[in-house]
N, CA, C, O and the ligand as a Tripos MOL2 file, in Angstrom:
@<TRIPOS>MOLECULE
protein
  301   299    76     0     0
PROTEIN
NO_CHARGES

@<TRIPOS>ATOM
      1 N          83.3650  121.3040   82.9610 N.3       1 MET1
      2 CA         84.2090  122.2300   83.7190 C.3       1 MET1
      3 C          84.8760  121.4780   84.8570 C.2       1 MET1
      4 O          84.2500  120.7310   85.6090 O.2       1 MET1
      5 N          86.1010  121.6990   84.9400 N.am      2 SER2
      6 CA         86.8480  120.9750   85.9530 C.3       2 SER2
      7 C          87.3880  121.9360   87.0060 C.2       2 SER2
      8 O          87.9940  122.9650   86.7060 O.2       2 SER2
      9 N          87.1460  121.5640   88.2050 N.am      3 SER3
     10 CA         87.6910  122.4050   89.2720 C.3       3 SER3
     11 C          88.8720  121.6840   89.8910 C.2       3 SER3
     12 O          88.7590  120.6340   90.5240 O.2       3 SER3
     13 N          89.9770  122.3010   89.6730 N.am      4 ARG4
     14 CA         91.1610  121.6660   90.2100 C.3       4 ARG4
     15 C          91.5300  122.3100   91.5420 C.2       4 ARG4
     16 O          91.6530  123.5280   91.6710 O.2       4 ARG4
     17 N          91.6900  121.4760   92.4690 N.am      5 LYS5
     18 CA         92.0610  121.9940   93.7890 C.3       5 LYS5
     19 C          93.5450  122.3510   93.7760 C.2       5 LYS5
     20 O          94.4080  121.5120   93.5180 O.2       5 LYS5
     21 N          93.8010  123.5870   94.0540 N.am      6 SER6
     22 CA         95.2090  123.9660   94.1120 C.3       6 SER6
     23 C          95.6820  123.8740   95.5630 C.2       6 SER6
     24 O          95.1750  124.5380   96.4680 O.2       6 SER6
     25 N          96.6310  123.0560   95.7170 N.am      7 VAL7
     26 CA         97.1500  122.8800   97.0740 C.3       7 VAL7
     27 C          98.3350  123.8090   97.2670 C.2       7 VAL7
     28 O          99.4300  123.5920   96.7490 O.2       7 VAL7
     29 N          98.0690  124.8260   98.0180 N.am      8 LYS8
     30 CA         99.1420  125.7770   98.2660 C.3       8 LYS8
     31 C          99.7880  125.4530   99.6040 C.2       8 LYS8
     32 O          99.1060  125.2200  100.6030 O.2       8 LYS8
     33 N         101.0670  125.4420   99.6050 N.am      9 PRO9
     34 CA        101.7200  125.2820  100.9150 C.3       9 PRO9
     35 C         101.4150  126.5070  101.7590 C.2       9 PRO9
     36 O         101.7960  127.6280  101.4220 O.2       9 PRO9
     37 N         100.7390  126.2760  102.8330 N.am     10 ARG10
     38 CA        100.2850  127.4070  103.6380 C.3      10 ARG10
     39 C         101.4410  127.9700  104.4690 C.2      10 ARG10
     40 O         102.0060  127.3150  105.3450 O.2      10 ARG10
     41 N         101.7460  129.1940  104.1450 N.am     11 LEU11
     42 CA        102.8040  129.8480  104.9060 C.3      11 LEU11
     43 C         102.2420  130.3050  106.2460 C.2      11 LEU11
     44 O         101.0290  130.4010  106.4350 O.2      11 LEU11
     45 N         103.1050  130.5670  107.1160 N.am     12 VAL12
     46 CA        102.6730  131.1450  108.3870 C.3      12 VAL12
     47 C         102.0130  132.4820  108.0900 C.2      12 VAL12
     48 O         102.5400  133.2850  107.3200 O.2      12 VAL12
     49 N         100.8630  132.7190  108.7010 N.am     13 ASP13
     50 CA        100.1430  133.9700  108.4690 C.3      13 ASP13
     51 C         101.0510  135.1710  108.7060 C.2      13 ASP13
     52 O         101.6870  135.3240  109.7490 O.2      13 ASP13
     53 N         101.0740  135.9890  107.7040 N.am     14 HIS14
     54 CA        101.8560  137.2000  107.8850 C.3      14 HIS14
     55 C         101.3980  138.2540  106.8970 C.2      14 HIS14
     56 O         100.7230  137.9520  105.9120 O.2      14 HIS14
     57 N         101.7640  139.4650  107.1650 N.am     15 ARG15
     58 CA        101.5030  140.5480  106.2330 C.3      15 ARG15
     59 C         102.8370  141.1650  105.8740 C.2      15 ARG15
     60 O         103.9050  140.6970  106.2700 O.2      15 ARG15
     61 N         102.7290  142.2340  105.1090 N.am     16 HIS16
     62 CA        103.9510  142.9370  104.7630 C.3      16 HIS16
     63 C         103.8540  144.3800  105.2070 C.2      16 HIS16
     64 O         102.8110  145.0240  105.0980 O.2      16 HIS16
     65 N         104.9320  144.8490  105.6930 N.am     17 CYS17
     66 CA        105.0010  146.2400  106.1120 C.3      17 CYS17
     67 C         104.5410  147.1190  104.9490 C.2      17 CYS17
     68 O         104.9590  146.9150  103.8090 O.2      17 CYS17
     69 N         103.6830  148.0920  105.2370 N.am     18 ARG18
     70 CA        103.1300  148.9160  104.1690 C.3      18 ARG18
     71 C         104.1410  149.9060  103.6300 C.2      18 ARG18
     72 O         103.8870  150.5810  102.6320 O.2      18 ARG18
     73 N         105.2560  149.9920  104.2700 N.am     19 VAL19
     74 CA        106.2680  150.9370  103.8120 C.3      19 VAL19
     75 C         107.4220  150.2130  103.1350 C.2      19 VAL19
     76 O         107.7590  150.5190  101.9910 O.2      19 VAL19
     77 N         108.0240  149.2670  103.8200 N.am     20 CYS20
     78 CA        109.2170  148.6370  103.2560 C.3      20 CYS20
     79 C         108.9530  147.2150  102.7680 C.2      20 CYS20
     80 O         109.8190  146.6160  102.1310 O.2      20 CYS20
     81 N         107.7580  146.6570  103.0610 N.am     21 GLY21
     82 CA        107.4010  145.3510  102.5250 C.3      21 GLY21
     83 C         107.9810  144.1740  103.2810 C.2      21 GLY21
     84 O         107.9000  143.0390  102.8100 O.2      21 GLY21
     85 N         108.5500  144.4130  104.4130 N.am     22 LYS22
     86 CA        109.1030  143.3350  105.2140 C.3      22 LYS22
     87 C         107.9620  142.5160  105.8070 C.2      22 LYS22
     88 O         106.9090  143.0600  106.1380 O.2      22 LYS22
     89 N         108.1730  141.2110  105.9390 N.am     23 ALA23
     90 CA        107.1560  140.3530  106.5300 C.3      23 ALA23
     91 C         107.0070  140.6900  108.0150 C.2      23 ALA23
     92 O         107.9810  140.8310  108.7540 O.2      23 ALA23
     93 N         105.7400  140.8100  108.4120 N.am     24 ILE24
     94 CA        105.4600  141.1730  109.7970 C.3      24 ILE24
     95 C         104.3070  140.3460  110.3100 C.2      24 ILE24
     96 O         103.6030  139.7490  109.4960 O.2      24 ILE24
     97 N         104.0670  140.2710  111.5910 N.am     25 PRO25
     98 CA        102.9220  139.5300  112.1300 C.3      25 PRO25
     99 C         101.6130  140.1040  111.5990 C.2      25 PRO25
    100 O         101.5220  141.3040  111.3390 O.2      25 PRO25
    101 N         100.5870  139.2460  111.4360 N.am     26 PRO26
    102 CA         99.3340  139.6710  110.8220 C.3      26 PRO26
    103 C          98.6420  140.8210  111.5370 C.2      26 PRO26
    104 O          97.8800  141.5730  110.9280 O.2      26 PRO26
    105 N          98.9040  140.9500  112.7980 N.am     27 LYS27
    106 CA         98.2210  142.0150  113.5320 C.3      27 LYS27
    107 C          98.8680  143.3690  113.3290 C.2      27 LYS27
    108 O          98.2590  144.4120  113.5630 O.2      27 LYS27
    109 N         100.1030  143.3310  112.8930 N.am     28 GLU28
    110 CA        100.8390  144.5840  112.7160 C.3      28 GLU28
    111 C         100.6130  145.1650  111.3290 C.2      28 GLU28
    112 O         100.2450  144.4510  110.3960 O.2      28 GLU28
    113 N         100.8310  146.4340  111.2080 N.am     29 GLU29
    114 CA        100.7470  147.0760  109.9080 C.3      29 GLU29
    115 C         102.1180  147.5110  109.4170 C.2      29 GLU29
    116 O         102.3560  147.6440  108.2160 O.2      29 GLU29
    117 N         102.9980  147.7250  110.3580 N.am     30 PHE30
    118 CA        104.3380  148.1970  110.0120 C.3      30 PHE30
    119 C         105.3630  147.4030  110.7930 C.2      30 PHE30
    120 O         105.0670  146.8580  111.8560 O.2      30 PHE30
    121 N         106.5640  147.3440  110.2590 N.am     31 CYS31
    122 CA        107.5910  146.5480  110.9100 C.3      31 CYS31
    123 C         108.2330  147.2970  112.0620 C.2      31 CYS31
    124 O         108.8070  146.6910  112.9670 O.2      31 CYS31
    125 N         108.1350  148.6120  112.0240 N.am     32 SER32
    126 CA        108.7980  149.3830  113.0630 C.3      32 SER32
    127 C         108.1440  150.7540  113.2090 C.2      32 SER32
    128 O         107.4410  151.2070  112.3060 O.2      32 SER32
    129 N         108.3690  151.4050  114.3250 N.am     33 PRO33
    130 CA        107.8380  152.7610  114.5110 C.3      33 PRO33
    131 C         108.3330  153.7110  113.4290 C.2      33 PRO33
    132 O         107.6350  154.6530  113.0560 O.2      33 PRO33
    133 N         109.5390  153.4610  112.9280 N.am     34 GLU34
    134 CA        110.0680  154.3390  111.8830 C.3      34 GLU34
    135 C         109.1960  154.2580  110.6310 C.2      34 GLU34
    136 O         108.8540  155.2700  110.0190 O.2      34 GLU34
    137 N         108.8420  153.0010  110.2650 N.am     35 CYS35
    138 CA        108.0230  152.8220  109.0690 C.3      35 CYS35
    139 C         106.6360  153.4310  109.2800 C.2      35 CYS35
    140 O         106.0690  154.0270  108.3640 O.2      35 CYS35
    141 N         106.0990  153.2790  110.4790 N.am     36 ARG36
    142 CA        104.8030  153.8970  110.7680 C.3      36 ARG36
    143 C         104.9000  155.4050  110.6070 C.2      36 ARG36
    144 O         104.0320  156.0510  110.0190 O.2      36 ARG36
    145 N         105.9780  155.9390  111.1450 N.am     37 GLY37
    146 CA        106.1980  157.3800  111.0460 C.3      37 GLY37
    147 C         106.2740  157.8320  109.5980 C.2      37 GLY37
    148 O         105.7020  158.8550  109.2220 O.2      37 GLY37
    149 N         106.9870  157.0570  108.7930 N.am     38 LYS38
    150 CA        107.1300  157.3940  107.3810 C.3      38 LYS38
    151 C         105.7760  157.3810  106.6900 C.2      38 LYS38
    152 O         105.4530  158.2560  105.8860 O.2      38 LYS38
    153 N         104.9900  156.3570  107.0310 N.am     39 PHE39
    154 CA        103.6790  156.2200  106.4110 C.3      39 PHE39
    155 C         102.7790  157.3990  106.7780 C.2      39 PHE39
    156 O         102.1280  157.9910  105.9180 O.2      39 PHE39
    157 N         102.7550  157.7270  108.0700 N.am     40 GLU40
    158 CA        101.9330  158.8470  108.5340 C.3      40 GLU40
    159 C         102.3630  160.1430  107.8480 C.2      40 GLU40
    160 O         101.5350  160.9600  107.4450 O.2      40 GLU40
    161 N         103.6580  160.3020  107.7290 N.am     41 GLU41
    162 CA        104.2080  161.4970  107.1070 C.3      41 GLU41
    163 C         103.7400  161.6160  105.6630 C.2      41 GLU41
    164 O         103.3100  162.6760  105.2090 O.2      41 GLU41
    165 N         103.8370  160.4840  104.9520 N.am     42 ALA42
    166 CA        103.4410  160.4840  103.5470 C.3      42 ALA42
    167 C         101.9520  160.7860  103.4180 C.2      42 ALA42
    168 O         101.5250  161.5100  102.5180 O.2      42 ALA42
    169 N         101.1690  160.2180  104.3370 N.am     43 ARG43
    170 CA         99.7240  160.4350  104.2700 C.3      43 ARG43
    171 C          99.3950  161.8990  104.5450 C.2      43 ARG43
    172 O          98.5370  162.4970  103.8950 O.2      43 ARG43
    173 N         100.0860  162.4460  105.5070 N.am     44 GLU44
    174 CA         99.8750  163.8530  105.8570 C.3      44 GLU44
    175 C         100.2280  164.7530  104.6760 C.2      44 GLU44
    176 O          99.5230  165.7130  104.3640 O.2      44 GLU44
    177 N         101.3400  164.4090  104.0310 N.am     45 ARG45
    178 CA        101.7930  165.1960  102.8900 C.3      45 ARG45
    179 C         100.7600  165.1360  101.7660 C.2      45 ARG45
    180 O         100.4660  166.1320  101.1050 O.2      45 ARG45
    181 N         100.2260  163.9380  101.5760 N.am     46 GLU46
    182 CA         99.2280  163.7430  100.5300 C.3      46 GLU46
    183 C          97.9740  164.5660  100.8180 C.2      46 GLU46
    184 O          97.3700  165.1620   99.9260 O.2      46 GLU46
    185 N          97.6070  164.5730  102.1010 N.am     47 ARG47
    186 CA         96.4200  165.3190  102.4910 C.3      47 ARG47
    187 C          96.6170  166.8050  102.2320 C.2      47 ARG47
    188 O          95.7230  167.4850  101.7280 O.2      47 ARG47
    189 N          97.7840  167.2930  102.5800 N.am     48 LYS48
    190 CA         98.0780  168.7110  102.3590 C.3      48 LYS48
    191 C          98.0770  169.0340  100.8740 C.2      48 LYS48
    192 O          97.5580  170.0650  100.4440 O.2      48 LYS48
    193 N          98.6780  168.1180  100.0890 N.am     49 ALA49
    194 CA         98.7400  168.3390   98.6470 C.3      49 ALA49
    195 C          97.3360  168.3960   98.0700 C.2      49 ALA49
    196 O          97.0450  169.2150   97.1980 O.2      49 ALA49
    197 N          96.4600  167.5140   98.5680 N.am     50 ARG50
    198 CA         95.0980  167.4920   98.0540 C.3      50 ARG50
    199 C          94.3790  168.7950   98.4000 C.2      50 ARG50
    200 O          93.6270  169.3460   97.5950 O.2      50 ARG50
    201 N          94.6310  169.2690   99.6170 N.am     51 ARG51
    202 CA         93.9840  170.5100  100.0310 C.3      51 ARG51
    203 C          94.4490  171.6610   99.1490 C.2      51 ARG51
    204 O          93.6530  172.5140   98.7560 O.2      51 ARG51
    205 N          95.7230  171.6800   98.8460 N.am     52 MET52
    206 CA         96.2540  172.7150   97.9720 C.3      52 MET52
    207 C          95.5870  172.6590   96.6060 C.2      52 MET52
    208 O          95.2880  173.6810   95.9890 O.2      52 MET52
    209 N          95.3650  171.4300   96.1560 N.am     53 LEU53
    210 CA         94.7310  171.2450   94.8560 C.3      53 LEU53
    211 C          93.3150  171.8170   94.8690 C.2      53 LEU53
    212 O          92.8930  172.4890   93.9280 O.2      53 LEU53
    213 N          92.5870  171.5340   95.9590 N.am     54 TYR54
    214 CA         91.2260  172.0510   96.0800 C.3      54 TYR54
    215 C          91.2280  173.5700   96.0790 C.2      54 TYR54
    216 O          90.4060  174.2080   95.4210 O.2      54 TYR54
    217 N          92.1700  174.1410   96.8290 N.am     55 ILE55
    218 CA         92.2690  175.5970   96.8970 C.3      55 ILE55
    219 C          92.5690  176.1560   95.5090 C.2      55 ILE55
    220 O          92.0020  177.1600   95.0780 O.2      55 ILE55
    221 N          93.4740  175.4720   94.8320 N.am     56 PHE56
    222 CA         93.8630  175.8800   93.4890 C.3      56 PHE56
    223 C          92.6410  175.8690   92.5580 C.2      56 PHE56
    224 O          92.3910  176.8260   91.8260 O.2      56 PHE56
    225 N          91.9000  174.7790   92.6050 N.am     57 TYR57
    226 CA         90.6950  174.6760   91.7790 C.3      57 TYR57
    227 C          89.7050  175.7690   92.1370 C.2      57 TYR57
    228 O          89.0860  176.3880   91.2710 O.2      57 TYR57
    229 N          89.5730  175.9880   93.4300 N.am     58 GLY58
    230 CA         88.6590  177.0250   93.9040 C.3      58 GLY58
    231 C          89.0370  178.3770   93.3280 C.2      58 GLY58
    232 O          88.1780  179.1340   92.8770 O.2      58 GLY58
    233 N          90.3210  178.6730   93.3450 N.am     59 LEU59
    234 CA         90.7900  179.9530   92.8270 C.3      59 LEU59
    235 C          90.5120  180.0670   91.3310 C.2      59 LEU59
    236 O          90.0710  181.1080   90.8450 O.2      59 LEU59
    237 N          90.7700  179.0040   90.6290 N.am     60 ILE60
    238 CA         90.5370  179.0220   89.1830 C.3      60 ILE60
    239 C          89.0590  179.2400   88.8870 C.2      60 ILE60
    240 O          88.6860  180.0440   88.0320 O.2      60 ILE60
    241 N          88.2270  178.4980   89.6190 N.am     61 MET61
    242 CA         86.7930  178.6400   89.4230 C.3      61 MET61
    243 C          86.3420  180.0590   89.7500 C.2      61 MET61
    244 O          85.5350  180.6490   89.0330 O.2      61 MET61
    245 N          86.8730  180.5890   90.8340 N.am     62 ALA62
    246 CA         86.4940  181.9320   91.2560 C.3      62 ALA62
    247 C          86.8970  182.9540   90.2010 C.2      62 ALA62
    248 O          86.1150  183.8380   89.8500 O.2      62 ALA62
    249 N          88.1280  182.8270   89.6970 N.am     63 SER63
    250 CA         88.5710  183.8190   88.7140 C.3      63 SER63
    251 C          87.8100  183.6660   87.4060 C.2      63 SER63
    252 O          87.5560  184.6420   86.6990 O.2      63 SER63
    253 N          87.4550  182.4410   87.1020 N.am     64 LEU64
    254 CA         86.6620  182.2110   85.8940 C.3      64 LEU64
    255 C          85.2950  182.8800   86.0370 C.2      64 LEU64
    256 O          84.7920  183.5270   85.1190 O.2      64 LEU64
    257 N          84.7210  182.6980   87.2170 N.am     65 LEU65
    258 CA         83.4180  183.2830   87.5000 C.3      65 LEU65
    259 C          83.4880  184.8020   87.4100 C.2      65 LEU65
    260 O          82.6290  185.4440   86.8050 O.2      65 LEU65
    261 N          84.5230  185.3600   88.0200 N.am     66 ILE66
    262 CA         84.7050  186.8170   87.9950 C.3      66 ILE66
    263 C          84.8810  187.2840   86.5580 C.2      66 ILE66
    264 O          84.3120  188.2900   86.1350 O.2      66 ILE66
    265 N          85.6720  186.5380   85.8330 N.am     67 PHE67
    266 CA         85.9090  186.8700   84.4370 C.3      67 PHE67
    267 C          84.5870  186.8860   83.6630 C.2      67 PHE67
    268 O          84.3120  187.8130   82.9020 O.2      67 PHE67
    269 N          83.7870  185.8600   83.8680 N.am     68 LEU68
    270 CA         82.5160  185.7730   83.1580 C.3      68 LEU68
    271 C          81.5780  186.8820   83.5780 C.2      68 LEU68
    272 O          80.8700  187.4520   82.7470 O.2      68 LEU68
    273 N          81.5680  187.1920   84.8610 N.am     69 LEU69
    274 CA         80.7090  188.2460   85.3600 C.3      69 LEU69
    275 C          81.1260  189.5950   84.7710 C.2      69 LEU69
    276 O          80.2980  190.3930   84.3310 O.2      69 LEU69
    277 N          82.4220  189.8110   84.7800 N.am     70 LEU70
    278 CA         82.9270  191.0750   84.2170 C.3      70 LEU70
    279 C          82.5590  191.1960   82.7500 C.2      70 LEU70
    280 O          82.1580  192.2590   82.2760 O.2      70 LEU70
    281 N          82.6980  190.1150   82.0610 N.am     71 ARG71
    282 CA         82.3500  190.0980   80.6420 C.3      71 ARG71
    283 C          80.8760  190.3900   80.4370 C.2      71 ARG71
    284 O          80.4800  191.1240   79.5310 O.2      71 ARG71
    285 N          80.0760  189.7910   81.3120 N.am     72 ALA72
    286 CA         78.6350  189.9780   81.1900 C.3      72 ALA72
    287 C          78.2660  191.4260   81.4480 C.2      72 ALA72
    288 O          77.3800  191.9770   80.7960 O.2      72 ALA72
    289 N          78.9560  192.0400   82.4080 N.am     73 PHE73
    290 CA         78.6120  193.4070   82.7640 C.3      73 PHE73
    291 C          79.1540  194.4130   81.7500 C.2      73 PHE73
    292 O          78.4930  195.3970   81.4190 O.2      73 PHE73
    293 N          80.3690  194.1480   81.2640 N.am     74 THR74
    294 CA         80.9650  195.0980   80.3540 C.3      74 THR74
    295 C          80.5700  194.7930   78.9100 C.2      74 THR74
    296 O          80.7460  195.6070   78.0030 O.2      74 THR74
    297 N          80.0320  193.5950   78.7370 N.am     75 GLY75
    298 CA         79.5130  193.0900   77.5010 C.3      75 GLY75
    299 C          80.1720  193.5600   76.2670 C.2      75 GLY75
    300 O          79.7780  193.1670   75.1690 O.2      75 GLY75
    301 ZN        108.8960  148.5280  107.3870 Zn       76 ZN76
@<TRIPOS>BOND
     1     1     2 1
     2     2     3 1
     3     3     4 2
     4     3     5 am
     5     5     6 1
     6     6     7 1
     7     7     8 2
     8     7     9 am
     9     9    10 1
    10    10    11 1
    11    11    12 2
    12    11    13 am
    13    13    14 1
    14    14    15 1
    15    15    16 2
    16    15    17 am
    17    17    18 1
    18    18    19 1
    19    19    20 2
    20    19    21 am
    21    21    22 1
    22    22    23 1
    23    23    24 2
    24    23    25 am
    25    25    26 1
    26    26    27 1
    27    27    28 2
    28    27    29 am
    29    29    30 1
    30    30    31 1
    31    31    32 2
    32    31    33 am
    33    33    34 1
    34    34    35 1
    35    35    36 2
    36    35    37 am
    37    37    38 1
    38    38    39 1
    39    39    40 2
    40    39    41 am
    41    41    42 1
    42    42    43 1
    43    43    44 2
    44    43    45 am
    45    45    46 1
    46    46    47 1
    47    47    48 2
    48    47    49 am
    49    49    50 1
    50    50    51 1
    51    51    52 2
    52    51    53 am
    53    53    54 1
    54    54    55 1
    55    55    56 2
    56    55    57 am
    57    57    58 1
    58    58    59 1
    59    59    60 2
    60    59    61 am
    61    61    62 1
    62    62    63 1
    63    63    64 2
    64    63    65 am
    65    65    66 1
    66    66    67 1
    67    67    68 2
    68    67    69 am
    69    69    70 1
    70    70    71 1
    71    71    72 2
    72    71    73 am
    73    73    74 1
    74    74    75 1
    75    75    76 2
    76    75    77 am
    77    77    78 1
    78    78    79 1
    79    79    80 2
    80    79    81 am
    81    81    82 1
    82    82    83 1
    83    83    84 2
    84    83    85 am
    85    85    86 1
    86    86    87 1
    87    87    88 2
    88    87    89 am
    89    89    90 1
    90    90    91 1
    91    91    92 2
    92    91    93 am
    93    93    94 1
    94    94    95 1
    95    95    96 2
    96    95    97 am
    97    97    98 1
    98    98    99 1
    99    99   100 2
   100    99   101 am
   101   101   102 1
   102   102   103 1
   103   103   104 2
   104   103   105 am
   105   105   106 1
   106   106   107 1
   107   107   108 2
   108   107   109 am
   109   109   110 1
   110   110   111 1
   111   111   112 2
   112   111   113 am
   113   113   114 1
   114   114   115 1
   115   115   116 2
   116   115   117 am
   117   117   118 1
   118   118   119 1
   119   119   120 2
   120   119   121 am
   121   121   122 1
   122   122   123 1
   123   123   124 2
   124   123   125 am
   125   125   126 1
   126   126   127 1
   127   127   128 2
   128   127   129 am
   129   129   130 1
   130   130   131 1
   131   131   132 2
   132   131   133 am
   133   133   134 1
   134   134   135 1
   135   135   136 2
   136   135   137 am
   137   137   138 1
   138   138   139 1
   139   139   140 2
   140   139   141 am
   141   141   142 1
   142   142   143 1
   143   143   144 2
   144   143   145 am
   145   145   146 1
   146   146   147 1
   147   147   148 2
   148   147   149 am
   149   149   150 1
   150   150   151 1
   151   151   152 2
   152   151   153 am
   153   153   154 1
   154   154   155 1
   155   155   156 2
   156   155   157 am
   157   157   158 1
   158   158   159 1
   159   159   160 2
   160   159   161 am
   161   161   162 1
   162   162   163 1
   163   163   164 2
   164   163   165 am
   165   165   166 1
   166   166   167 1
   167   167   168 2
   168   167   169 am
   169   169   170 1
   170   170   171 1
   171   171   172 2
   172   171   173 am
   173   173   174 1
   174   174   175 1
   175   175   176 2
   176   175   177 am
   177   177   178 1
   178   178   179 1
   179   179   180 2
   180   179   181 am
   181   181   182 1
   182   182   183 1
   183   183   184 2
   184   183   185 am
   185   185   186 1
   186   186   187 1
   187   187   188 2
   188   187   189 am
   189   189   190 1
   190   190   191 1
   191   191   192 2
   192   191   193 am
   193   193   194 1
   194   194   195 1
   195   195   196 2
   196   195   197 am
   197   197   198 1
   198   198   199 1
   199   199   200 2
   200   199   201 am
   201   201   202 1
   202   202   203 1
   203   203   204 2
   204   203   205 am
   205   205   206 1
   206   206   207 1
   207   207   208 2
   208   207   209 am
   209   209   210 1
   210   210   211 1
   211   211   212 2
   212   211   213 am
   213   213   214 1
   214   214   215 1
   215   215   216 2
   216   215   217 am
   217   217   218 1
   218   218   219 1
   219   219   220 2
   220   219   221 am
   221   221   222 1
   222   222   223 1
   223   223   224 2
   224   223   225 am
   225   225   226 1
   226   226   227 1
   227   227   228 2
   228   227   229 am
   229   229   230 1
   230   230   231 1
   231   231   232 2
   232   231   233 am
   233   233   234 1
   234   234   235 1
   235   235   236 2
   236   235   237 am
   237   237   238 1
   238   238   239 1
   239   239   240 2
   240   239   241 am
   241   241   242 1
   242   242   243 1
   243   243   244 2
   244   243   245 am
   245   245   246 1
   246   246   247 1
   247   247   248 2
   248   247   249 am
   249   249   250 1
   250   250   251 1
   251   251   252 2
   252   251   253 am
   253   253   254 1
   254   254   255 1
   255   255   256 2
   256   255   257 am
   257   257   258 1
   258   258   259 1
   259   259   260 2
   260   259   261 am
   261   261   262 1
   262   262   263 1
   263   263   264 2
   264   263   265 am
   265   265   266 1
   266   266   267 1
   267   267   268 2
   268   267   269 am
   269   269   270 1
   270   270   271 1
   271   271   272 2
   272   271   273 am
   273   273   274 1
   274   274   275 1
   275   275   276 2
   276   275   277 am
   277   277   278 1
   278   278   279 1
   279   279   280 2
   280   279   281 am
   281   281   282 1
   282   282   283 1
   283   283   284 2
   284   283   285 am
   285   285   286 1
   286   286   287 1
   287   287   288 2
   288   287   289 am
   289   289   290 1
   290   290   291 1
   291   291   292 2
   292   291   293 am
   293   293   294 1
   294   294   295 1
   295   295   296 2
   296   295   297 am
   297   297   298 1
   298   298   299 1
   299   299   300 2
@<TRIPOS>SUBSTRUCTURE
     1 MET1         2 RESIDUE 1 A MET
     2 SER2         6 RESIDUE 1 A SER
     3 SER3        10 RESIDUE 1 A SER
     4 ARG4        14 RESIDUE 1 A ARG
     5 LYS5        18 RESIDUE 1 A LYS
     6 SER6        22 RESIDUE 1 A SER
     7 VAL7        26 RESIDUE 1 A VAL
     8 LYS8        30 RESIDUE 1 A LYS
     9 PRO9        34 RESIDUE 1 A PRO
    10 ARG10       38 RESIDUE 1 A ARG
    11 LEU11       42 RESIDUE 1 A LEU
    12 VAL12       46 RESIDUE 1 A VAL
    13 ASP13       50 RESIDUE 1 A ASP
    14 HIS14       54 RESIDUE 1 A HIS
    15 ARG15       58 RESIDUE 1 A ARG
    16 HIS16       62 RESIDUE 1 A HIS
    17 CYS17       66 RESIDUE 1 A CYS
    18 ARG18       70 RESIDUE 1 A ARG
    19 VAL19       74 RESIDUE 1 A VAL
    20 CYS20       78 RESIDUE 1 A CYS
    21 GLY21       82 RESIDUE 1 A GLY
    22 LYS22       86 RESIDUE 1 A LYS
    23 ALA23       90 RESIDUE 1 A ALA
    24 ILE24       94 RESIDUE 1 A ILE
    25 PRO25       98 RESIDUE 1 A PRO
    26 PRO26      102 RESIDUE 1 A PRO
    27 LYS27      106 RESIDUE 1 A LYS
    28 GLU28      110 RESIDUE 1 A GLU
    29 GLU29      114 RESIDUE 1 A GLU
    30 PHE30      118 RESIDUE 1 A PHE
    31 CYS31      122 RESIDUE 1 A CYS
    32 SER32      126 RESIDUE 1 A SER
    33 PRO33      130 RESIDUE 1 A PRO
    34 GLU34      134 RESIDUE 1 A GLU
    35 CYS35      138 RESIDUE 1 A CYS
    36 ARG36      142 RESIDUE 1 A ARG
    37 GLY37      146 RESIDUE 1 A GLY
    38 LYS38      150 RESIDUE 1 A LYS
    39 PHE39      154 RESIDUE 1 A PHE
    40 GLU40      158 RESIDUE 1 A GLU
    41 GLU41      162 RESIDUE 1 A GLU
    42 ALA42      166 RESIDUE 1 A ALA
    43 ARG43      170 RESIDUE 1 A ARG
    44 GLU44      174 RESIDUE 1 A GLU
    45 ARG45      178 RESIDUE 1 A ARG
    46 GLU46      182 RESIDUE 1 A GLU
    47 ARG47      186 RESIDUE 1 A ARG
    48 LYS48      190 RESIDUE 1 A LYS
    49 ALA49      194 RESIDUE 1 A ALA
    50 ARG50      198 RESIDUE 1 A ARG
    51 ARG51      202 RESIDUE 1 A ARG
    52 MET52      206 RESIDUE 1 A MET
    53 LEU53      210 RESIDUE 1 A LEU
    54 TYR54      214 RESIDUE 1 A TYR
    55 ILE55      218 RESIDUE 1 A ILE
    56 PHE56      222 RESIDUE 1 A PHE
    57 TYR57      226 RESIDUE 1 A TYR
    58 GLY58      230 RESIDUE 1 A GLY
    59 LEU59      234 RESIDUE 1 A LEU
    60 ILE60      238 RESIDUE 1 A ILE
    61 MET61      242 RESIDUE 1 A MET
    62 ALA62      246 RESIDUE 1 A ALA
    63 SER63      250 RESIDUE 1 A SER
    64 LEU64      254 RESIDUE 1 A LEU
    65 LEU65      258 RESIDUE 1 A LEU
    66 ILE66      262 RESIDUE 1 A ILE
    67 PHE67      266 RESIDUE 1 A PHE
    68 LEU68      270 RESIDUE 1 A LEU
    69 LEU69      274 RESIDUE 1 A LEU
    70 LEU70      278 RESIDUE 1 A LEU
    71 ARG71      282 RESIDUE 1 A ARG
    72 ALA72      286 RESIDUE 1 A ALA
    73 PHE73      290 RESIDUE 1 A PHE
    74 THR74      294 RESIDUE 1 A THR
    75 GLY75      298 RESIDUE 1 A GLY
    76 ZN76       301 GROUP 0 **** ****
């Protein structure tokens, strides 16, 4: 087994904006307040969507339960 050392030209440490992918300093997460805002907005939207999904599932489960109970009682 041969281990070949890969010599990568080391770029200056940087990350990419999580929204637009622009190169940014490693300590930053976003290139601008606008991108941060967009990210927060998307996350908030996702959270709301997930909550709606849970509510939806809850309703389905509840109606299923009611349906089964009614069936059991009216047999
Ligand atoms: Zn950005």
